[in-house]
N, C-alpha and C positions, 0 to 999 in steps of 0.2 A: 897240582899249578896253578887247574885251571881254576881251584877253591883261592888258593891264595893271593887268585889276582882280580879274584871277585870282591874278596874283604878289604883288598888294597883300593878300590873304587870306589867301596862302602863309604871307606875310610875320606877319602879324599876329596874325591868331587863332589860339590856342591849344588850342579847344576843338574834338575832333575831327568833334563832330556836329552843330554850328552850320559848319564850310569848308563839308563835304561839303553843306548846306543850297545854303548863298550855290554854290556852284560848280553844282549842279544849276538856280536861278536865270539863272544869268551862261551859263549851259549853253543853258538851252532862251530866253531872250530870245538868243540869237548867232542860233539854231536860226530862231528866230519872224522875225526879221528879215530874213538874208538869203531864208525862202518872201514873201514881203511883195517886196524887194528884184529880186527872180526875174518878183513877177509883175503888178511895171507895169514893166518892161523890157518882157516879152513883150505888155502893153497897145500900151507907146507903139512898135514894131516890127509889129505889126497894125493902129493910127492912120495909120504911113509911110508902109504896103502900100496901107492902101484911098488916101491920100496920090496917091501914082504909080501907080495903078490909074486913079482918076480923071483927073490931068493925061495921061497914056497917051491916053484915050479924048477929050478935050474938047482940047487943043493937040496939032494934029498936028507943028508946030515940034519941041515934049520929042521927041514916037514919035518924031523923025525922029533927033534925036540918042540918045533910045535905043537907036535899031537898028544907029546905026556901033558 
């Protein structure tokens, strides 16, 4: 979606300064969204690792399944 917004700005805008500001804003928003996405994904992995370790400790049949 950011690439589409960038291409629309290139085709519509005729003022170079306004275009540069808009492109910079789109780039910053894209970088921030990628950072937030990475952070949320990291927390999801941490949560799943915690649940998995708890399952191994409390469910012997799960531990047997993991070992095979």
